[in-house]
N, C-alpha and C positions, 0 to 999 in steps of 0.2 A: 662139477660145480659144487661149491660148498653150500650146505643147507641154508645158512642164514642169507647168502647172496641170492639163492633161488626164491626165498620167501620175500626178500626186499624187492626183487624184480617183479614178482607176482603182485605184490601190493601196489607198486608203482603203475603197473599196467592196468590193474583194476581201478585205481584212482583216476587214470586218464580216460578210461572208457566211460566212467560215470560223467565226466565233464563233456565228453563227446555226445552223450545221449541226452544231456540236459538241454532244455529249451525254455524260452520265455513264455510261460503259460498264459500270462495276461495278454501278450502280443498275439499268441495263437488264438485266444478267445476272441480278440477284436477282429482278426481276419475271418474267423468262423462266422461272426456276425455279419461282416461285410459281404461274404460270399454265400450266405445262407439262402438267398433267393435265386442263385445261379444254378438252375436245374431245368431240364427239359427244353422245350422250344423257346422259352423266354430267357435262357441262360445268357445269350449275347446281350440282350437289352439290360439285364440285371447288372452286367459288368461294364455297361456303358458303350457298347459298340454301336456305331452308326455306319450305315452302308454308304457307298459313293452316291447312289441314287438319292437317298434321304438328305445327304449333305448338300448336293446340288439343288434339290428342291427347296431346302431351307434357305440357301443363298438367293435363289430366284424369287422367293416370297418376301424377301427383305426382313425376315425375322431377325431380331437381335441375336448376334452370335459373335464370338471371337475365335479365330483359328490360330493355333500356335504351331509353327513349324519347328520341330525339335531336332532336325537334322543338323549336321555340322555346317559351319560357314562354307567349307569347300563344296559340300553337296549342293548348297543353295546357290552357288555361282552358276550352275547349269540351268536350273529352273526352280520355280517356287510358286507360291500363291500370289495371284494378282487380284486381290480383293482389298477393300478398304480396311475392314476390321481384322487385322492379322498382326501377329508378333513373330519375330524370328528369335527364338531362344534355344540354343542347343541343350540337349538333355544334360550335358555336363555342367550347365549353369542354371538349369531350371529351378533347382531347390535353394538357390541363394535367396535370402530374405527380400532383397530388392526386386527380384524377378517374381517371387510368389506374390508380392504386393501388387503386381501388374495384372494378376488374374482376378477377374470379377467373380463374385459369388452369386450375382443376381441375373446372369444370363448364361446360356450354354457356352462352354469352352471346348473346342474340338482340337485334339492333339493329332498332328499329322507327321508321319515319317515315311521312309521308303516303302516298307512292307507292312507296317503295323506293329511289329514286335517291340520296338522301343516305345512307341506310343502306349502299348498295352502295359508295359512295365511302369512307365511314368504315370499313366492314368490310374493304375492300381494304387500307387503310392499317394498320388494327389487325393484320390477319393478317401484313402485311409486317413489323410490329414484333415478331412472335412470338406473337401471340394466336391460336393455331391452333384454338381452341375457339369462335371468333366465327362466328355465323350471321346471315344477313340475311333478314328477313321479306319474302318475295317479294311484291311489289305493295303492301307496307305496309298502313296502316290501310284503304286503299281496298279491297283484296282481303279483308282480315280482316272488315270490316263486311258485305261481301257474303256471306261464308261463314257467319258466326255468326248463329244464330237462337235463339229461346228453346228450341227442341227440342235443339239442339246444345250450348248453353251451360248444361249441368246441373252 
């Protein structure tokens, strides 16, 4: 290989590696601030997790709350939330301005999905956008269906 070609290739590789290592420092700082309280036994609460038990108790107590099922329409064909204050908005549409406008900031918003993974991602993003009232149903429908029984769901 000719020396000038080697030097050119080396410079190109070094230039690309600098871009790969670059990140948005301001965005990283804002996430650091968001997650700074997520440590120890209170980590789950700090990131907005709510257990199936706490979710059901909140429903039974008639506390103001909005539940948002962020699964796909196909998933919701099988089963879903049967409560008054609910919305069905797939995660793929959740961040459209008209859907964000449907989310109140003055009462808890609980995101629900199959296992909690999508809700965790969406909840993190929403909290980062300023929706401090967003909670994530820990374990999603999988945990909720294990917890709820005819005796509990009165």
